PyMOL CGO cylinders between C-alpha atoms (Angstrom):
from pymol import cmd
from pymol.cgo import CYLINDER

trace = [
    CYLINDER, -72.67, -9.56, -9.77, -72.11, -12.00, -12.66, 0.3, 1, 1, 1, 1, 1, 1,
    CYLINDER, -72.11, -12.00, -12.66, -69.53, -14.46, -13.80, 0.3, 1, 1, 1, 1, 1, 1,
    CYLINDER, -69.53, -14.46, -13.80, -67.52, -14.00, -16.99, 0.3, 1, 1, 1, 1, 1, 1,
    CYLINDER, -67.52, -14.00, -16.99, -68.17, -16.82, -19.45, 0.3, 1, 1, 1, 1, 1, 1,
    CYLINDER, -68.17, -16.82, -19.45, -64.39, -17.09, -20.25, 0.3, 1, 1, 1, 1, 1, 1,
    CYLINDER, -64.39, -17.09, -20.25, -61.23, -16.39, -18.43, 0.3, 1, 1, 1, 1, 1, 1,
    CYLINDER, -61.23, -16.39, -18.43, -60.56, -12.69, -18.13, 0.3, 1, 1, 1, 1, 1, 1,
    CYLINDER, -60.56, -12.69, -18.13, -57.81, -12.26, -20.75, 0.3, 1, 1, 1, 1, 1, 1,
    CYLINDER, -57.81, -12.26, -20.75, -57.30, -10.21, -23.94, 0.3, 1, 1, 1, 1, 1, 1,
    CYLINDER, -57.30, -10.21, -23.94, -58.37, -11.50, -27.34, 0.3, 1, 1, 1, 1, 1, 1,
    CYLINDER, -58.37, -11.50, -27.34, -55.78, -13.90, -28.76, 0.3, 1, 1, 1, 1, 1, 1,
    CYLINDER, -55.78, -13.90, -28.76, -53.38, -12.64, -31.28, 0.3, 1, 1, 1, 1, 1, 1,
    CYLINDER, -53.38, -12.64, -31.28, -54.11, -14.98, -34.34, 0.3, 1, 1, 1, 1, 1, 1,
    CYLINDER, -54.11, -14.98, -34.34, -50.52, -14.66, -35.50, 0.3, 1, 1, 1, 1, 1, 1,
    CYLINDER, -50.52, -14.66, -35.50, -49.31, -16.23, -32.19, 0.3, 1, 1, 1, 1, 1, 1,
    CYLINDER, -49.31, -16.23, -32.19, -51.46, -19.41, -32.82, 0.3, 1, 1, 1, 1, 1, 1,
    CYLINDER, -51.46, -19.41, -32.82, -50.07, -19.64, -36.34, 0.3, 1, 1, 1, 1, 1, 1,
    CYLINDER, -50.07, -19.64, -36.34, -46.53, -19.33, -35.05, 0.3, 1, 1, 1, 1, 1, 1,
    CYLINDER, -46.53, -19.33, -35.05, -47.24, -21.68, -32.06, 0.3, 1, 1, 1, 1, 1, 1,
    CYLINDER, -47.24, -21.68, -32.06, -47.58, -24.65, -34.53, 0.3, 1, 1, 1, 1, 1, 1,
    CYLINDER, -47.58, -24.65, -34.53, -43.84, -24.64, -34.31, 0.3, 1, 1, 1, 1, 1, 1,
    CYLINDER, -43.84, -24.64, -34.31, -43.44, -26.01, -30.68, 0.3, 1, 1, 1, 1, 1, 1,
    CYLINDER, -43.44, -26.01, -30.68, -39.76, -24.84, -30.74, 0.3, 1, 1, 1, 1, 1, 1,
    CYLINDER, -39.76, -24.84, -30.74, -40.85, -21.18, -31.17, 0.3, 1, 1, 1, 1, 1, 1,
    CYLINDER, -40.85, -21.18, -31.17, -39.98, -20.14, -27.61, 0.3, 1, 1, 1, 1, 1, 1,
    CYLINDER, -39.98, -20.14, -27.61, -40.80, -16.49, -28.08, 0.3, 1, 1, 1, 1, 1, 1,
    CYLINDER, -40.80, -16.49, -28.08, -44.31, -17.18, -29.25, 0.3, 1, 1, 1, 1, 1, 1,
    CYLINDER, -44.31, -17.18, -29.25, -44.95, -19.66, -26.41, 0.3, 1, 1, 1, 1, 1, 1,
    CYLINDER, -44.95, -19.66, -26.41, -43.52, -17.19, -23.88, 0.3, 1, 1, 1, 1, 1, 1,
    CYLINDER, -43.52, -17.19, -23.88, -46.05, -14.63, -25.19, 0.3, 1, 1, 1, 1, 1, 1,
    CYLINDER, -46.05, -14.63, -25.19, -48.91, -17.06, -24.80, 0.3, 1, 1, 1, 1, 1, 1,
    CYLINDER, -48.91, -17.06, -24.80, -47.81, -17.92, -21.28, 0.3, 1, 1, 1, 1, 1, 1,
    CYLINDER, -47.81, -17.92, -21.28, -47.45, -14.18, -20.39, 0.3, 1, 1, 1, 1, 1, 1,
    CYLINDER, -47.45, -14.18, -20.39, -50.99, -13.43, -21.73, 0.3, 1, 1, 1, 1, 1, 1,
    CYLINDER, -50.99, -13.43, -21.73, -52.82, -16.30, -20.15, 0.3, 1, 1, 1, 1, 1, 1,
    CYLINDER, -52.82, -16.30, -20.15, -50.95, -17.63, -17.12, 0.3, 1, 1, 1, 1, 1, 1,
    CYLINDER, -50.95, -17.63, -17.12, -52.08, -14.90, -14.73, 0.3, 1, 1, 1, 1, 1, 1,
    CYLINDER, -52.08, -14.90, -14.73, -55.82, -15.02, -15.83, 0.3, 1, 1, 1, 1, 1, 1,
    CYLINDER, -55.82, -15.02, -15.83, -55.81, -18.84, -15.48, 0.3, 1, 1, 1, 1, 1, 1,
    CYLINDER, -55.81, -18.84, -15.48, -54.31, -18.55, -12.03, 0.3, 1, 1, 1, 1, 1, 1,
    CYLINDER, -54.31, -18.55, -12.03, -56.89, -15.91, -10.98, 0.3, 1, 1, 1, 1, 1, 1,
    CYLINDER, -56.89, -15.91, -10.98, -59.72, -18.04, -12.42, 0.3, 1, 1, 1, 1, 1, 1,
    CYLINDER, -59.72, -18.04, -12.42, -58.47, -20.97, -10.24, 0.3, 1, 1, 1, 1, 1, 1,
    CYLINDER, -58.47, -20.97, -10.24, -58.06, -18.91, -7.17, 0.3, 1, 1, 1, 1, 1, 1,
    CYLINDER, -58.06, -18.91, -7.17, -61.60, -17.51, -7.45, 0.3, 1, 1, 1, 1, 1, 1,
    CYLINDER, -61.60, -17.51, -7.45, -62.82, -21.06, -7.44, 0.3, 1, 1, 1, 1, 1, 1,
    CYLINDER, -62.82, -21.06, -7.44, -61.24, -21.73, -4.08, 0.3, 1, 1, 1, 1, 1, 1,
    CYLINDER, -61.24, -21.73, -4.08, -58.02, -23.49, -5.13, 0.3, 1, 1, 1, 1, 1, 1,
    CYLINDER, -58.02, -23.49, -5.13, -54.68, -23.07, -3.45, 0.3, 1, 1, 1, 1, 1, 1,
    CYLINDER, -54.68, -23.07, -3.45, -51.89, -21.28, -5.32, 0.3, 1, 1, 1, 1, 1, 1,
    CYLINDER, -51.89, -21.28, -5.32, -50.10, -24.59, -5.74, 0.3, 1, 1, 1, 1, 1, 1,
    CYLINDER, -50.10, -24.59, -5.74, -53.20, -26.27, -7.20, 0.3, 1, 1, 1, 1, 1, 1,
    CYLINDER, -53.20, -26.27, -7.20, -53.70, -23.18, -9.52, 0.3, 1, 1, 1, 1, 1, 1,
    CYLINDER, -53.70, -23.18, -9.52, -50.13, -23.35, -10.72, 0.3, 1, 1, 1, 1, 1, 1,
    CYLINDER, -50.13, -23.35, -10.72, -50.40, -27.09, -11.49, 0.3, 1, 1, 1, 1, 1, 1,
    CYLINDER, -50.40, -27.09, -11.49, -53.59, -26.46, -13.46, 0.3, 1, 1, 1, 1, 1, 1,
    CYLINDER, -53.59, -26.46, -13.46, -51.94, -23.60, -15.47, 0.3, 1, 1, 1, 1, 1, 1,
    CYLINDER, -51.94, -23.60, -15.47, -48.96, -25.84, -16.36, 0.3, 1, 1, 1, 1, 1, 1,
    CYLINDER, -48.96, -25.84, -16.36, -51.20, -28.71, -17.39, 0.3, 1, 1, 1, 1, 1, 1,
    CYLINDER, -51.20, -28.71, -17.39, -53.35, -26.48, -19.44, 0.3, 1, 1, 1, 1, 1, 1,
    CYLINDER, -53.35, -26.48, -19.44, -50.38, -25.11, -21.48, 0.3, 1, 1, 1, 1, 1, 1,
    CYLINDER, -50.38, -25.11, -21.48, -49.28, -28.75, -22.11, 0.3, 1, 1, 1, 1, 1, 1,
    CYLINDER, -49.28, -28.75, -22.11, -52.74, -29.57, -23.37, 0.3, 1, 1, 1, 1, 1, 1,
    CYLINDER, -52.74, -29.57, -23.37, -52.72, -26.49, -25.58, 0.3, 1, 1, 1, 1, 1, 1,
    CYLINDER, -52.72, -26.49, -25.58, -49.42, -27.56, -27.17, 0.3, 1, 1, 1, 1, 1, 1,
    CYLINDER, -49.42, -27.56, -27.17, -50.92, -31.00, -27.83, 0.3, 1, 1, 1, 1, 1, 1,
    CYLINDER, -50.92, -31.00, -27.83, -54.03, -29.58, -29.28, 0.3, 1, 1, 1, 1, 1, 1,
    CYLINDER, -54.03, -29.58, -29.28, -52.31, -27.07, -31.62, 0.3, 1, 1, 1, 1, 1, 1,
    CYLINDER, -52.31, -27.07, -31.62, -50.07, -29.82, -32.87, 0.3, 1, 1, 1, 1, 1, 1,
    CYLINDER, -50.07, -29.82, -32.87, -53.01, -32.09, -33.40, 0.3, 1, 1, 1, 1, 1, 1,
    CYLINDER, -53.01, -32.09, -33.40, -55.37, -29.58, -34.99, 0.3, 1, 1, 1, 1, 1, 1,
    CYLINDER, -55.37, -29.58, -34.99, -52.82, -27.95, -37.30, 0.3, 1, 1, 1, 1, 1, 1,
    CYLINDER, -52.82, -27.95, -37.30, -54.40, -25.64, -39.85, 0.3, 1, 1, 1, 1, 1, 1,
    CYLINDER, -54.40, -25.64, -39.85, -57.89, -26.58, -38.52, 0.3, 1, 1, 1, 1, 1, 1,
    CYLINDER, -57.89, -26.58, -38.52, -57.35, -24.49, -35.36, 0.3, 1, 1, 1, 1, 1, 1,
    CYLINDER, -57.35, -24.49, -35.36, -59.84, -21.63, -34.94, 0.3, 1, 1, 1, 1, 1, 1,
    CYLINDER, -59.84, -21.63, -34.94, -58.00, -18.74, -33.16, 0.3, 1, 1, 1, 1, 1, 1,
    CYLINDER, -58.00, -18.74, -33.16, -61.17, -16.97, -32.04, 0.3, 1, 1, 1, 1, 1, 1,
    CYLINDER, -61.17, -16.97, -32.04, -62.14, -19.96, -29.88, 0.3, 1, 1, 1, 1, 1, 1,
    CYLINDER, -62.14, -19.96, -29.88, -58.92, -20.10, -27.71, 0.3, 1, 1, 1, 1, 1, 1,
    CYLINDER, -58.92, -20.10, -27.71, -60.14, -18.28, -24.68, 0.3, 1, 1, 1, 1, 1, 1,
    CYLINDER, -60.14, -18.28, -24.68, -63.28, -20.49, -24.49, 0.3, 1, 1, 1, 1, 1, 1,
    CYLINDER, -63.28, -20.49, -24.49, -61.24, -23.56, -25.13, 0.3, 1, 1, 1, 1, 1, 1,
    CYLINDER, -61.24, -23.56, -25.13, -58.85, -22.66, -22.35, 0.3, 1, 1, 1, 1, 1, 1,
    CYLINDER, -58.85, -22.66, -22.35, -61.77, -21.95, -20.02, 0.3, 1, 1, 1, 1, 1, 1,
    CYLINDER, -61.77, -21.95, -20.02, -63.26, -25.31, -20.66, 0.3, 1, 1, 1, 1, 1, 1,
    CYLINDER, -63.26, -25.31, -20.66, -59.96, -27.05, -20.00, 0.3, 1, 1, 1, 1, 1, 1,
    CYLINDER, -59.96, -27.05, -20.00, -59.33, -25.02, -16.79, 0.3, 1, 1, 1, 1, 1, 1,
    CYLINDER, -59.33, -25.02, -16.79, -62.77, -25.67, -15.43, 0.3, 1, 1, 1, 1, 1, 1,
    CYLINDER, -62.77, -25.67, -15.43, -62.61, -29.37, -16.01, 0.3, 1, 1, 1, 1, 1, 1,
    CYLINDER, -62.61, -29.37, -16.01, -59.19, -29.41, -14.12, 0.3, 1, 1, 1, 1, 1, 1,
    CYLINDER, -59.19, -29.41, -14.12, -60.84, -27.42, -11.25, 0.3, 1, 1, 1, 1, 1, 1,
    CYLINDER, -60.84, -27.42, -11.25, -63.75, -29.88, -10.98, 0.3, 1, 1, 1, 1, 1, 1,
    CYLINDER, -63.75, -29.88, -10.98, -61.36, -32.81, -11.01, 0.3, 1, 1, 1, 1, 1, 1,
    CYLINDER, -61.36, -32.81, -11.01, -59.37, -31.11, -8.20, 0.3, 1, 1, 1, 1, 1, 1,
    CYLINDER, -59.37, -31.11, -8.20, -62.49, -30.79, -6.13, 0.3, 1, 1, 1, 1, 1, 1,
    CYLINDER, -62.49, -30.79, -6.13, -63.38, -34.47, -6.73, 0.3, 1, 1, 1, 1, 1, 1,
    CYLINDER, -63.38, -34.47, -6.73, -60.02, -35.69, -5.48, 0.3, 1, 1, 1, 1, 1, 1,
    CYLINDER, -60.02, -35.69, -5.48, -59.79, -33.38, -2.43, 0.3, 1, 1, 1, 1, 1, 1,
    CYLINDER, -59.79, -33.38, -2.43, -62.18, -34.50, 0.27, 0.3, 1, 1, 1, 1, 1, 1,
    CYLINDER, -62.18, -34.50, 0.27, -61.56, -31.36, 2.39, 0.3, 1, 1, 1, 1, 1, 1,
    CYLINDER, -61.56, -31.36, 2.39, -63.33, -29.25, -0.21, 0.3, 1, 1, 1, 1, 1, 1,
    CYLINDER, -63.33, -29.25, -0.21, -66.56, -31.29, -0.02, 0.3, 1, 1, 1, 1, 1, 1,
    CYLINDER, -66.56, -31.29, -0.02, -69.71, -29.82, 1.51, 0.3, 1, 1, 1, 1, 1, 1,
    CYLINDER, -69.71, -29.82, 1.51, -71.00, -31.38, 4.68, 0.3, 1, 1, 1, 1, 1, 1,
    CYLINDER, -71.00, -31.38, 4.68, -74.25, -33.45, 4.20, 0.3, 1, 1, 1, 1, 1, 1,
    CYLINDER, -74.25, -33.45, 4.20, -76.18, -30.70, 6.05, 0.3, 1, 1, 1, 1, 1, 1,
    CYLINDER, -76.18, -30.70, 6.05, -74.90, -27.83, 3.89, 0.3, 1, 1, 1, 1, 1, 1,
    CYLINDER, -74.90, -27.83, 3.89, -75.24, -29.94, 0.67, 0.3, 1, 1, 1, 1, 1, 1,
    CYLINDER, -75.24, -29.94, 0.67, -78.95, -30.65, 1.39, 0.3, 1, 1, 1, 1, 1, 1,
    CYLINDER, -78.95, -30.65, 1.39, -79.47, -26.90, 2.05, 0.3, 1, 1, 1, 1, 1, 1,
    CYLINDER, -79.47, -26.90, 2.05, -77.80, -25.64, -1.05, 0.3, 1, 1, 1, 1, 1, 1,
    CYLINDER, -77.80, -25.64, -1.05, -79.52, -28.28, -3.25, 0.3, 1, 1, 1, 1, 1, 1,
    CYLINDER, -79.52, -28.28, -3.25, -82.74, -26.43, -2.42, 0.3, 1, 1, 1, 1, 1, 1,
    CYLINDER, -82.74, -26.43, -2.42, -81.52, -23.31, -4.22, 0.3, 1, 1, 1, 1, 1, 1,
    CYLINDER, -81.52, -23.31, -4.22, -80.50, -24.98, -7.43, 0.3, 1, 1, 1, 1, 1, 1,
    CYLINDER, -80.50, -24.98, -7.43, -82.11, -26.74, -10.35, 0.3, 1, 1, 1, 1, 1, 1,
    CYLINDER, -82.11, -26.74, -10.35, -81.64, -30.51, -10.21, 0.3, 1, 1, 1, 1, 1, 1,
    CYLINDER, -81.64, -30.51, -10.21, -78.82, -32.02, -12.39, 0.3, 1, 1, 1, 1, 1, 1,
    CYLINDER, -78.82, -32.02, -12.39, -80.09, -33.71, -15.54, 0.3, 1, 1, 1, 1, 1, 1,
    CYLINDER, -80.09, -33.71, -15.54, -79.78, -37.47, -15.56, 0.3, 1, 1, 1, 1, 1, 1,
    CYLINDER, -79.78, -37.47, -15.56, -78.27, -37.64, -19.02, 0.3, 1, 1, 1, 1, 1, 1,
    CYLINDER, -78.27, -37.64, -19.02, -77.94, -41.39, -18.86, 0.3, 1, 1, 1, 1, 1, 1,
    CYLINDER, -77.94, -41.39, -18.86, -75.60, -41.42, -15.86, 0.3, 1, 1, 1, 1, 1, 1,
    CYLINDER, -75.60, -41.42, -15.86, -76.07, -43.50, -12.81, 0.3, 1, 1, 1, 1, 1, 1,
    CYLINDER, -76.07, -43.50, -12.81, -77.79, -42.05, -9.68, 0.3, 1, 1, 1, 1, 1, 1,
    CYLINDER, -77.79, -42.05, -9.68, -74.49, -42.31, -7.67, 0.3, 1, 1, 1, 1, 1, 1,
    CYLINDER, -74.49, -42.31, -7.67, -72.54, -40.53, -10.33, 0.3, 1, 1, 1, 1, 1, 1,
    CYLINDER, -72.54, -40.53, -10.33, -75.17, -37.84, -10.59, 0.3, 1, 1, 1, 1, 1, 1,
    CYLINDER, -75.17, -37.84, -10.59, -75.14, -37.27, -6.84, 0.3, 1, 1, 1, 1, 1, 1,
    CYLINDER, -75.14, -37.27, -6.84, -71.35, -37.14, -6.79, 0.3, 1, 1, 1, 1, 1, 1,
    CYLINDER, -71.35, -37.14, -6.79, -71.15, -34.66, -9.72, 0.3, 1, 1, 1, 1, 1, 1,
    CYLINDER, -71.15, -34.66, -9.72, -73.83, -32.41, -8.26, 0.3, 1, 1, 1, 1, 1, 1,
    CYLINDER, -73.83, -32.41, -8.26, -72.05, -32.23, -4.88, 0.3, 1, 1, 1, 1, 1, 1,
    CYLINDER, -72.05, -32.23, -4.88, -68.85, -31.07, -6.50, 0.3, 1, 1, 1, 1, 1, 1,
    CYLINDER, -68.85, -31.07, -6.50, -70.66, -28.55, -8.67, 0.3, 1, 1, 1, 1, 1, 1,
    CYLINDER, -70.66, -28.55, -8.67, -72.51, -27.17, -5.58, 0.3, 1, 1, 1, 1, 1, 1,
    CYLINDER, -72.51, -27.17, -5.58, -69.21, -26.84, -3.68, 0.3, 1, 1, 1, 1, 1, 1,
    CYLINDER, -69.21, -26.84, -3.68, -67.58, -25.08, -6.58, 0.3, 1, 1, 1, 1, 1, 1,
    CYLINDER, -67.58, -25.08, -6.58, -70.55, -22.72, -7.02, 0.3, 1, 1, 1, 1, 1, 1,
    CYLINDER, -70.55, -22.72, -7.02, -70.33, -21.67, -3.31, 0.3, 1, 1, 1, 1, 1, 1,
    CYLINDER, -70.33, -21.67, -3.31, -66.57, -21.03, -3.54, 0.3, 1, 1, 1, 1, 1, 1,
    CYLINDER, -66.57, -21.03, -3.54, -67.15, -18.86, -6.65, 0.3, 1, 1, 1, 1, 1, 1,
    CYLINDER, -67.15, -18.86, -6.65, -69.92, -16.98, -4.91, 0.3, 1, 1, 1, 1, 1, 1,
    CYLINDER, -69.92, -16.98, -4.91, -67.71, -16.34, -1.97, 0.3, 1, 1, 1, 1, 1, 1,
    CYLINDER, -67.71, -16.34, -1.97, -64.98, -14.80, -4.23, 0.3, 1, 1, 1, 1, 1, 1,
    CYLINDER, -64.98, -14.80, -4.23, -67.55, -12.27, -5.61, 0.3, 1, 1, 1, 1, 1, 1,
    CYLINDER, -67.55, -12.27, -5.61, -68.68, -10.71, -2.32, 0.3, 1, 1, 1, 1, 1, 1,
    CYLINDER, -68.68, -10.71, -2.32, -67.05, -8.93, 0.56, 0.3, 1, 1, 1, 1, 1, 1,
    CYLINDER, -67.05, -8.93, 0.56, -65.79, -10.86, 3.54, 0.3, 1, 1, 1, 1, 1, 1,
    CYLINDER, -65.79, -10.86, 3.54, -68.38, -9.33, 5.74, 0.3, 1, 1, 1, 1, 1, 1,
    CYLINDER, -68.38, -9.33, 5.74, -71.27, -10.21, 3.51, 0.3, 1, 1, 1, 1, 1, 1,
    CYLINDER, -71.27, -10.21, 3.51, -69.99, -13.73, 3.23, 0.3, 1, 1, 1, 1, 1, 1,
    CYLINDER, -69.99, -13.73, 3.23, -69.79, -13.97, 7.10, 0.3, 1, 1, 1, 1, 1, 1,
    CYLINDER, -69.79, -13.97, 7.10, -73.39, -12.72, 7.30, 0.3, 1, 1, 1, 1, 1, 1,
    CYLINDER, -73.39, -12.72, 7.30, -74.46, -15.22, 4.71, 0.3, 1, 1, 1, 1, 1, 1,
    CYLINDER, -74.46, -15.22, 4.71, -72.54, -18.09, 6.31, 0.3, 1, 1, 1, 1, 1, 1,
    CYLINDER, -72.54, -18.09, 6.31, -73.97, -17.27, 9.76, 0.3, 1, 1, 1, 1, 1, 1,
    CYLINDER, -73.97, -17.27, 9.76, -77.47, -16.95, 8.62, 0.3, 1, 1, 1, 1, 1, 1,
    CYLINDER, -77.47, -16.95, 8.62, -77.87, -19.47, 5.83, 0.3, 1, 1, 1, 1, 1, 1,
    CYLINDER, -77.87, -19.47, 5.83, -75.27, -22.13, 6.55, 0.3, 1, 1, 1, 1, 1, 1,
    CYLINDER, -75.27, -22.13, 6.55, -75.10, -22.07, 10.34, 0.3, 1, 1, 1, 1, 1, 1,
    CYLINDER, -75.10, -22.07, 10.34, -78.80, -21.46, 10.75, 0.3, 1, 1, 1, 1, 1, 1,
    CYLINDER, -78.80, -21.46, 10.75, -79.00, -18.48, 13.08, 0.3, 1, 1, 1, 1, 1, 1,
    CYLINDER, -79.00, -18.48, 13.08, -82.09, -16.31, 12.82, 0.3, 1, 1, 1, 1, 1, 1,
    CYLINDER, -82.09, -16.31, 12.82, -81.92, -13.04, 10.90, 0.3, 1, 1, 1, 1, 1, 1,
    CYLINDER, -81.92, -13.04, 10.90, -82.49, -11.12, 14.22, 0.3, 1, 1, 1, 1, 1, 1,
    CYLINDER, -82.49, -11.12, 14.22, -79.50, -12.91, 15.77, 0.3, 1, 1, 1, 1, 1, 1,
    CYLINDER, -79.50, -12.91, 15.77, -77.29, -12.32, 12.90, 0.3, 1, 1, 1, 1, 1, 1,
    CYLINDER, -77.29, -12.32, 12.90, -78.38, -8.67, 12.73, 0.3, 1, 1, 1, 1, 1, 1,
    CYLINDER, -78.38, -8.67, 12.73, -77.45, -8.08, 16.34, 0.3, 1, 1, 1, 1, 1, 1,
    CYLINDER, -77.45, -8.08, 16.34, -74.06, -9.81, 15.86, 0.3, 1, 1, 1, 1, 1, 1,
    CYLINDER, -74.06, -9.81, 15.86, -73.09, -7.77, 12.76, 0.3, 1, 1, 1, 1, 1, 1,
    CYLINDER, -73.09, -7.77, 12.76, -74.80, -4.51, 13.83, 0.3, 1, 1, 1, 1, 1, 1,
    CYLINDER, -74.80, -4.51, 13.83, -77.20, -4.37, 10.88, 0.3, 1, 1, 1, 1, 1, 1,
    CYLINDER, -77.20, -4.37, 10.88, -80.93, -4.85, 10.22, 0.3, 1, 1, 1, 1, 1, 1,
    CYLINDER, -80.93, -4.85, 10.22, -82.52, -8.26, 9.89, 0.3, 1, 1, 1, 1, 1, 1,
    CYLINDER, -82.52, -8.26, 9.89, -83.86, -7.00, 6.55, 0.3, 1, 1, 1, 1, 1, 1,
    CYLINDER, -83.86, -7.00, 6.55, -80.35, -6.38, 5.32, 0.3, 1, 1, 1, 1, 1, 1,
    CYLINDER, -80.35, -6.38, 5.32, -79.29, -9.91, 6.49, 0.3, 1, 1, 1, 1, 1, 1,
    CYLINDER, -79.29, -9.91, 6.49, -82.03, -11.46, 4.34, 0.3, 1, 1, 1, 1, 1, 1,
    CYLINDER, -82.03, -11.46, 4.34, -81.21, -9.12, 1.43, 0.3, 1, 1, 1, 1, 1, 1,
    CYLINDER, -81.21, -9.12, 1.43, -77.52, -10.18, 1.50, 0.3, 1, 1, 1, 1, 1, 1,
    CYLINDER, -77.52, -10.18, 1.50, -78.46, -13.82, 1.77, 0.3, 1, 1, 1, 1, 1, 1,
    CYLINDER, -78.46, -13.82, 1.77, -80.81, -13.57, -1.16, 0.3, 1, 1, 1, 1, 1, 1,
    CYLINDER, -80.81, -13.57, -1.16, -78.13, -11.86, -3.33, 0.3, 1, 1, 1, 1, 1, 1,
    CYLINDER, -78.13, -11.86, -3.33, -75.53, -14.43, -2.54, 0.3, 1, 1, 1, 1, 1, 1,
    CYLINDER, -75.53, -14.43, -2.54, -77.94, -17.28, -3.18, 0.3, 1, 1, 1, 1, 1, 1,
    CYLINDER, -77.94, -17.28, -3.18, -78.55, -15.67, -6.62, 0.3, 1, 1, 1, 1, 1, 1,
    CYLINDER, -78.55, -15.67, -6.62, -74.74, -15.50, -7.34, 0.3, 1, 1, 1, 1, 1, 1,
    CYLINDER, -74.74, -15.50, -7.34, -74.32, -19.13, -6.34, 0.3, 1, 1, 1, 1, 1, 1,
    CYLINDER, -74.32, -19.13, -6.34, -77.17, -20.16, -8.64, 0.3, 1, 1, 1, 1, 1, 1,
    CYLINDER, -77.17, -20.16, -8.64, -75.77, -18.23, -11.54, 0.3, 1, 1, 1, 1, 1, 1,
    CYLINDER, -75.77, -18.23, -11.54, -72.54, -19.99, -11.05, 0.3, 1, 1, 1, 1, 1, 1,
    CYLINDER, -72.54, -19.99, -11.05, -74.13, -23.38, -10.82, 0.3, 1, 1, 1, 1, 1, 1,
    CYLINDER, -74.13, -23.38, -10.82, -76.21, -22.85, -13.94, 0.3, 1, 1, 1, 1, 1, 1,
    CYLINDER, -76.21, -22.85, -13.94, -73.12, -21.62, -15.88, 0.3, 1, 1, 1, 1, 1, 1,
    CYLINDER, -73.12, -21.62, -15.88, -71.25, -24.76, -14.85, 0.3, 1, 1, 1, 1, 1, 1,
    CYLINDER, -71.25, -24.76, -14.85, -74.11, -26.92, -16.10, 0.3, 1, 1, 1, 1, 1, 1,
    CYLINDER, -74.11, -26.92, -16.10, -74.60, -25.08, -19.45, 0.3, 1, 1, 1, 1, 1, 1,
    CYLINDER, -74.60, -25.08, -19.45, -71.06, -24.23, -20.33, 0.3, 1, 1, 1, 1, 1, 1,
    CYLINDER, -71.06, -24.23, -20.33, -68.23, -25.59, -18.30, 0.3, 1, 1, 1, 1, 1, 1,
    CYLINDER, -68.23, -25.59, -18.30, -68.99, -29.36, -18.40, 0.3, 1, 1, 1, 1, 1, 1,
    CYLINDER, -68.99, -29.36, -18.40, -68.60, -29.44, -22.21, 0.3, 1, 1, 1, 1, 1, 1,
    CYLINDER, -68.60, -29.44, -22.21, -65.67, -31.57, -23.34, 0.3, 1, 1, 1, 1, 1, 1,
    CYLINDER, -65.67, -31.57, -23.34, -63.19, -28.96, -24.74, 0.3, 1, 1, 1, 1, 1, 1,
    CYLINDER, -63.19, -28.96, -24.74, -62.96, -29.04, -28.57, 0.3, 1, 1, 1, 1, 1, 1,
    CYLINDER, -62.96, -29.04, -28.57, -60.57, -27.17, -30.88, 0.3, 1, 1, 1, 1, 1, 1,
]
cmd.load_cgo(trace, "trace")
């Protein structure tokens, strides 16, 4: 189980981006929206956002795209569009997590999940900002891990890792072996770690044309 580095959409038609420099070209902009709207919504949903939040991000992303195309002009590189969109969408997702307290991890769960991940680099930011950024990245990583596994496996993981029941207790409750409980937990921790590392290495970069 791995995460795609960019939104799951077809390669951009270079002619569309050339035509899109004319912001009044409704046909081209409709083609871009048809191609990328659903993948953006799906990307947001997998990160744990509501349909309304996902729709708001999609609309904002297309607005930013129009501004960027107009600004970059002939310097725009068509092959980078999917990566650029992914960067923009992910930054909106992280911002959404930062402003919505209900999506934060509890102190107990945050402390637990921190043990699975590599520490966030200081990079000249304050300790308070680093702690806040890390908590949002950890919450987002867990949400993405949850979207990659079955509901049953997530329930087993949640009961064993996050609620703290023993593997024997969880095994009895879900009618499986305690070895399988530990194996499922190990796999989901790995998925969450992959998501976290990808956020650190790719998705926190400021989008560029």
